[in-house]
C-alpha positions as CSV (number, residue, x, y, z in Angstrom):
1,X,-0.2,-0.4,0.0
2,X,0.9,3.2,-1.2
3,X,-0.3,6.0,1.1
4,X,0.4,9.6,0.5
5,X,-0.2,13.2,1.8
6,X,2.4,15.9,0.7
7,X,2.6,19.6,-0.3
8,X,5.5,20.9,-2.8
9,X,6.1,24.9,-2.5
10,X,7.3,27.1,-5.3
11,X,8.4,30.4,-4.6
12,X,8.5,32.3,-8.0
13,X,11.0,34.9,-7.8
14,X,9.6,39.3,-8.3
15,X,10.3,40.3,-11.5
16,X,12.3,43.4,-11.4
17,X,11.3,45.1,-14.4
18,X,7.8,45.1,-13.8
19,X,8.3,45.5,-10.2
20,X,5.9,42.1,-9.8
21,X,6.1,40.6,-5.9
22,X,7.1,37.3,-5.7
23,X,4.2,34.5,-5.8
24,X,4.4,31.3,-3.9
25,X,2.7,28.3,-5.4
26,X,1.7,25.1,-3.9
27,X,1.1,21.7,-4.5
28,X,-1.2,19.4,-3.0
29,X,-0.9,15.7,-3.7
30,X,-3.3,13.1,-1.3
31,X,-3.5,9.2,-1.8
32,X,-3.7,6.3,-1.3
33,X,-2.9,3.0,-3.5
34,X,-2.8,-1.0,-3.2
35,X,0.3,-0.9,-6.1
36,X,0.5,-3.9,-7.6
37,X,1.3,-4.2,-11.0
38,X,2.0,-1.2,-12.7
39,X,0.4,2.1,-11.9
40,X,0.1,5.0,-14.2
41,X,0.5,9.0,-13.4
42,X,-1.5,10.6,-16.5
43,X,-1.9,13.7,-17.1
44,X,-1.6,16.6,-19.2
45,X,2.2,18.5,-19.7
46,X,3.0,20.6,-16.2
47,X,-0.1,19.1,-14.9
48,X,2.4,18.1,-11.8
49,X,3.1,14.0,-12.6
50,X,7.2,14.3,-12.7
51,X,7.2,16.7,-9.4
52,X,4.9,13.9,-8.0
53,X,7.2,11.6,-8.5
54,X,10.0,12.9,-7.4
55,X,8.3,13.8,-4.2
56,X,7.3,9.9,-3.6
57,X,11.0,9.1,-4.4
58,X,13.3,11.9,-1.9
59,X,14.5,13.5,-4.8
60,X,12.2,16.7,-4.4
61,X,11.6,18.2,-1.1
62,X,8.6,18.5,0.0
63,X,5.9,18.5,3.5
64,X,3.5,15.9,4.6
65,X,3.7,12.4,5.0
66,X,4.5,9.2,2.4
67,X,4.3,5.6,3.5
68,X,4.5,2.4,1.4
69,X,4.4,-1.0,2.8
70,X,3.5,0.0,6.1
71,X,7.4,1.5,6.1
72,X,7.2,5.7,6.4
73,X,9.4,7.5,4.6
74,X,8.1,10.8,5.1
75,X,7.2,12.7,7.9
76,X,7.1,16.3,8.3
77,X,4.8,16.5,11.8
78,X,5.3,19.6,14.0
79,X,7.2,17.6,16.4
80,X,11.0,17.9,15.7
81,X,12.0,14.5,17.4
82,X,10.0,12.2,15.1
83,X,10.7,13.9,11.6
84,X,11.5,10.9,8.7
85,X,12.8,11.4,5.7
86,X,14.7,9.0,4.0
87,X,17.1,9.1,1.5
88,X,16.3,7.6,-1.8
89,X,19.1,5.0,-1.4
90,X,16.9,3.6,2.0
91,X,13.3,4.1,-0.1
92,X,14.9,0.7,-2.2
93,X,13.6,2.0,-5.3
94,X,14.7,1.9,-9.2
95,X,14.3,4.9,-11.1
96,X,14.4,5.0,-14.6
97,X,14.3,8.5,-16.1
98,X,13.6,10.0,-19.7
99,X,17.2,9.8,-20.4
100,X,19.1,6.8,-19.7
101,X,22.1,8.6,-17.4
102,X,25.1,6.0,-18.1
103,X,28.1,6.7,-17.0
104,X,29.6,7.8,-20.6
105,X,33.5,6.7,-19.4
106,X,32.5,3.4,-18.3
107,X,31.3,0.1,-20.3
108,X,28.0,-1.3,-20.2
109,X,29.1,-4.1,-18.2
110,X,30.9,-2.0,-15.7
111,X,27.7,0.6,-15.5
112,X,26.1,-2.4,-14.5
113,X,28.5,-4.0,-11.8
114,X,28.2,-0.7,-10.2
115,X,24.2,-1.2,-9.7
116,X,25.0,-4.8,-8.3
117,X,27.8,-3.8,-5.7
118,X,25.5,-1.0,-4.2
119,X,22.7,-3.2,-3.9
120,X,24.5,-6.6,-2.5
121,X,22.0,-8.7,-3.8
122,X,20.0,-8.8,-6.8
123,X,17.2,-10.9,-7.8
124,X,18.8,-10.4,-11.3
125,X,21.8,-11.4,-12.9
126,X,23.5,-9.2,-15.5
127,X,23.9,-12.2,-18.3
128,X,20.5,-12.5,-17.1
129,X,18.7,-9.2,-18.3
130,X,21.0,-8.9,-21.4
131,X,19.6,-11.9,-22.6
132,X,16.2,-10.8,-22.1
133,X,17.1,-7.0,-23.2
134,X,19.1,-8.3,-26.5
135,X,21.9,-6.7,-25.6
136,X,24.6,-9.0,-24.6
137,X,26.6,-8.3,-27.5
138,X,26.9,-5.2,-25.9
139,X,28.3,-6.2,-22.5
140,X,31.7,-4.8,-23.6
141,X,30.6,-1.9,-25.5
142,X,30.9,2.2,-24.2
143,X,27.9,3.7,-23.9
144,X,28.7,6.3,-26.0
145,X,28.5,3.9,-29.0
146,X,24.6,2.8,-27.9
147,X,21.6,4.0,-29.8
148,X,18.5,5.8,-27.6
149,X,17.3,2.8,-27.6
150,X,20.0,0.3,-26.7
151,X,21.0,2.9,-23.6
152,X,17.2,3.0,-22.0
153,X,17.5,-1.2,-22.0
154,X,21.2,-0.9,-20.1
155,X,19.5,2.0,-17.8
156,X,16.1,-0.3,-17.0
157,X,18.4,-3.2,-16.1
158,X,20.5,-1.3,-14.1
159,X,17.5,0.1,-11.6
160,X,16.2,-3.8,-11.8
161,X,19.7,-4.9,-10.6
162,X,19.7,-2.2,-7.4
163,X,17.5,-5.0,-5.9
164,X,14.1,-2.2,-5.9
165,X,11.2,-3.0,-4.0
166,X,9.5,-0.3,-6.3
167,X,10.4,0.7,-9.8
168,X,10.2,3.9,-10.7
169,X,9.4,5.3,-14.3
170,X,9.4,8.6,-15.5
171,X,8.0,8.5,-19.8
172,X,11.2,5.6,-20.1
173,X,9.8,5.5,-23.7
174,X,8.8,8.4,-25.1
175,X,11.7,9.0,-27.1
176,X,12.3,5.5,-28.8
177,X,11.6,3.9,-32.4
178,X,8.7,1.2,-32.0
179,X,11.1,-1.9,-32.3
180,X,12.4,-0.7,-29.0
181,X,9.0,-0.5,-27.7
182,X,7.8,-3.8,-29.1
183,X,10.7,-5.2,-27.0
184,X,10.4,-3.2,-23.5
185,X,6.8,-3.1,-22.8
186,X,6.2,-6.7,-22.9
187,X,9.5,-7.1,-20.5
188,X,7.8,-4.4,-18.3
189,X,4.8,-6.1,-17.9
190,X,6.3,-9.4,-17.2
191,X,8.8,-7.9,-14.0
192,X,5.8,-5.8,-12.8
193,X,4.2,-9.6,-11.7
194,X,6.8,-9.2,-8.6
195,X,8.0,-5.8,-8.5
196,X,5.4,-3.2,-8.3
197,X,5.9,-0.3,-10.9
198,X,5.1,3.9,-10.7
199,X,5.0,4.9,-14.3
200,X,4.6,8.2,-16.2
201,X,3.4,8.3,-20.0
202,X,1.9,11.0,-22.0
203,X,0.9,7.6,-24.6
204,X,-2.9,6.0,-24.0
205,X,-1.8,3.0,-25.7
206,X,1.2,2.3,-22.9
207,X,-1.5,3.2,-20.1
208,X,-3.9,0.8,-21.3
209,X,-1.3,-1.4,-22.1
210,X,0.5,-1.7,-18.7
211,X,-2.1,-0.5,-16.1
212,X,-5.0,-1.6,-14.5
213,X,-4.8,1.1,-12.1
214,X,-4.0,4.9,-12.6
215,X,-3.1,7.8,-10.9
216,X,-4.8,11.3,-12.4
217,X,-2.7,14.2,-12.3
218,X,-4.2,17.9,-12.8
219,X,-3.4,21.1,-11.7
220,X,-0.9,20.0,-8.9
221,X,-3.2,17.6,-7.2
222,X,-4.8,13.9,-7.9
223,X,-8.1,14.6,-9.6
224,X,-8.6,10.6,-9.2
225,X,-7.2,7.4,-8.6
226,X,-8.8,4.2,-10.3
227,X,-9.1,1.6,-13.4
228,X,-8.6,3.1,-16.6
229,X,-10.9,2.9,-18.5
230,X,-13.7,3.9,-15.6
231,X,-11.5,7.0,-15.3
232,X,-12.0,7.6,-18.9
233,X,-15.4,7.5,-19.0
234,X,-16.1,10.1,-16.5
235,X,-17.1,12.9,-18.1
236,X,-16.6,15.0,-15.1
237,X,-13.0,14.4,-15.0
238,X,-10.4,16.2,-17.3
239,X,-9.8,12.8,-19.3
240,X,-13.2,13.8,-21.4
241,X,-10.7,15.6,-23.6
242,X,-9.2,12.4,-24.5
243,X,-13.1,11.0,-25.8
244,X,-12.2,11.4,-29.7
245,X,-9.6,9.0,-29.2
246,X,-12.1,5.9,-28.0
247,X,-11.7,3.7,-25.5
248,X,-10.0,0.2,-25.4
249,X,-11.6,-3.0,-25.1
250,X,-10.6,-6.9,-24.1
251,X,-11.8,-9.2,-26.4
252,X,-11.3,-13.0,-26.3
253,X,-9.4,-14.4,-29.6
254,X,-11.5,-17.6,-30.8
255,X,-9.9,-17.8,-34.1
256,X,-8.0,-16.7,-36.9
257,X,-8.3,-16.8,-40.9
258,X,-4.8,-16.4,-42.0
259,X,-6.2,-16.3,-45.7
260,X,-8.1,-13.5,-44.6
261,X,-6.1,-11.9,-42.2
262,X,-9.0,-11.6,-39.7
263,X,-8.8,-12.5,-36.5
264,X,-12.5,-13.6,-35.0
265,X,-12.9,-12.6,-31.3
266,X,-16.0,-12.1,-28.4
267,X,-16.4,-8.8,-27.2
268,X,-18.9,-9.5,-24.4
269,X,-20.4,-12.2,-26.4
270,X,-20.8,-10.3,-29.7
271,X,-18.1,-11.5,-32.5
272,X,-15.7,-9.0,-33.8
273,X,-13.1,-9.0,-36.8
274,X,-9.7,-7.4,-36.4
275,X,-7.1,-7.3,-38.9
276,X,-4.3,-8.9,-38.4
277,X,-1.2,-10.0,-39.8
278,X,-0.6,-12.7,-38.1
279,X,-2.7,-15.3,-35.2
280,X,-2.3,-13.7,-32.0
281,X,-0.1,-16.1,-29.2
282,X,-2.6,-14.9,-26.5
283,X,-5.9,-15.8,-25.5
284,X,-7.0,-11.9,-25.2
285,X,-6.6,-9.1,-26.9
286,X,-6.7,-5.1,-26.6
287,X,-8.4,-3.4,-29.2
288,X,-8.5,0.6,-29.4
289,X,-12.0,1.8,-31.3
290,X,-11.6,5.2,-32.1
291,X,-14.9,7.2,-31.7
292,X,-14.5,8.8,-34.7
293,X,-15.1,5.3,-36.4
294,X,-18.5,4.1,-34.8
295,X,-21.5,4.5,-37.2
296,X,-24.6,4.6,-35.0
297,X,-27.7,2.9,-37.0
298,X,-31.3,2.2,-35.4
299,X,-31.2,-1.0,-37.7
300,X,-28.2,-2.9,-38.6
301,X,-26.6,-2.1,-42.2
302,X,-27.1,-4.5,-44.5
303,X,-25.5,-4.2,-48.4
304,X,-22.2,-2.7,-46.9
305,X,-18.3,-3.5,-46.6
306,X,-18.9,-3.0,-43.0
307,X,-18.1,-6.2,-40.7
308,X,-18.8,-5.0,-37.4
309,X,-22.1,-4.6,-36.0
310,X,-22.2,-4.3,-32.2
311,X,-25.7,-4.1,-30.4
312,X,-25.0,-1.5,-27.7
313,X,-27.4,0.8,-25.4
314,X,-27.3,4.5,-25.2
315,X,-26.2,5.2,-21.6
316,X,-24.3,8.6,-21.8
317,X,-24.8,11.7,-23.9
318,X,-22.4,14.7,-23.9
319,X,-21.8,17.7,-26.5
320,X,-17.9,18.3,-26.9
321,X,-16.5,21.2,-27.9
322,X,-17.1,21.0,-32.0
323,X,-20.5,20.1,-31.7
324,X,-20.6,17.1,-31.8
325,X,-22.2,14.6,-29.9
326,X,-20.3,11.8,-28.1
327,X,-22.5,9.1,-27.3
328,X,-21.4,6.5,-24.2
329,X,-22.3,3.3,-25.8
330,X,-22.6,0.1,-23.4
331,X,-22.0,-4.0,-24.4
332,X,-22.3,-5.7,-21.7
333,X,-19.4,-5.0,-19.1
334,X,-17.3,-3.2,-21.6
335,X,-17.8,0.5,-23.4
336,X,-17.3,2.0,-26.7
337,X,-17.6,6.2,-27.9
338,X,-18.6,7.0,-31.2
339,X,-18.8,10.7,-32.2
340,X,-22.1,11.9,-34.5
341,X,-23.0,15.0,-35.7
342,X,-26.0,17.0,-33.9
343,X,-28.0,17.0,-37.0
344,X,-27.5,12.7,-36.7
345,X,-27.9,12.6,-33.2
346,X,-31.7,14.6,-33.9
347,X,-32.4,12.4,-37.2
348,X,-32.2,9.3,-35.3
349,X,-34.0,10.4,-32.3
350,X,-32.2,8.8,-29.8
351,X,-32.5,9.4,-26.0
352,X,-30.8,7.2,-23.1
353,X,-31.7,3.0,-22.9
354,X,-31.8,3.4,-26.5
355,X,-30.4,-0.1,-28.3
356,X,-29.1,0.5,-31.1
357,X,-26.4,-0.3,-33.8
358,X,-23.2,0.5,-33.7
359,X,-20.8,-0.5,-37.0
360,X,-17.2,-0.1,-36.3
361,X,-15.2,0.7,-39.3
362,X,-11.7,0.0,-38.1
363,X,-9.9,-0.6,-34.9
364,X,-6.1,-1.6,-34.0
365,X,-5.1,-3.8,-32.0
366,X,-3.1,-2.6,-28.7
367,X,-1.1,-5.4,-27.7
């Protein structure tokens, strides 16, 4: 369990040119989360995500209380004798930043050996991680010879070799190419079964692929904590602006038609065909359905090229800034969005509770 109730105060200096008075900005983060697997930290740029993370791991001065697994990391109450502020090293946290921050004068192996010496023990070995992350042949290279993706693999291995009880990552894949992400994302998901991860991301795809819980940060505070899809469905939150990007659903794989290049899956008991180059090697896939790729009809559309038709219930209606109507559509336990014009909405005479047909034009597989 991770509990925190902290304040970070920034004092902005006065502007002498305009004789402005110095100003003070206070960020207040409060939350409690049963930290298992990957917990994503999500929000706009400048919302306070990195500040929150740096406070939690002891790299940013703050006031308040932080505890993890019943161990107090910070307690700055009024009684000076009982104040606690563990340094980052004593919190047993592995940290991966956006930039790898490797020692340029050392080889890959020497960088990793420093982490092993510091930890004294580790669940992992350099050789095993090198094999898992595909850098065995790079162990004796200087880090200055490596690509960005290779450096970040080394940085992740280094963090794991410190024998952490918590892994903290600040947009670790944001600058990497697709092949590096395809290697690292499944690896991170795999290790999160044993080591919980706090993971800052701006990517909705990474968010849904990795995490089953998230902290939503907005304007220097925790706006909400919960399961990603449920928070994205809450139009009272700042996430409502992402409605045009659609939602991600879990689809049970039934079979693969190699000739047609189609996966046949079940979405809450209804059949869904998804284009794919090869058969998936997992039984459940995550599929993103963009709200602009959903056509609403009061009867099934016949004689068209549309493959997918889902019977859904209209459970919420919101008007966005473009004067479009965003419809929340419920299957059984899962939801999708549809964005239609006000004219179409009125023409169809839609109302909450209506059973309608959602024809899905395209979709993309996340995992």
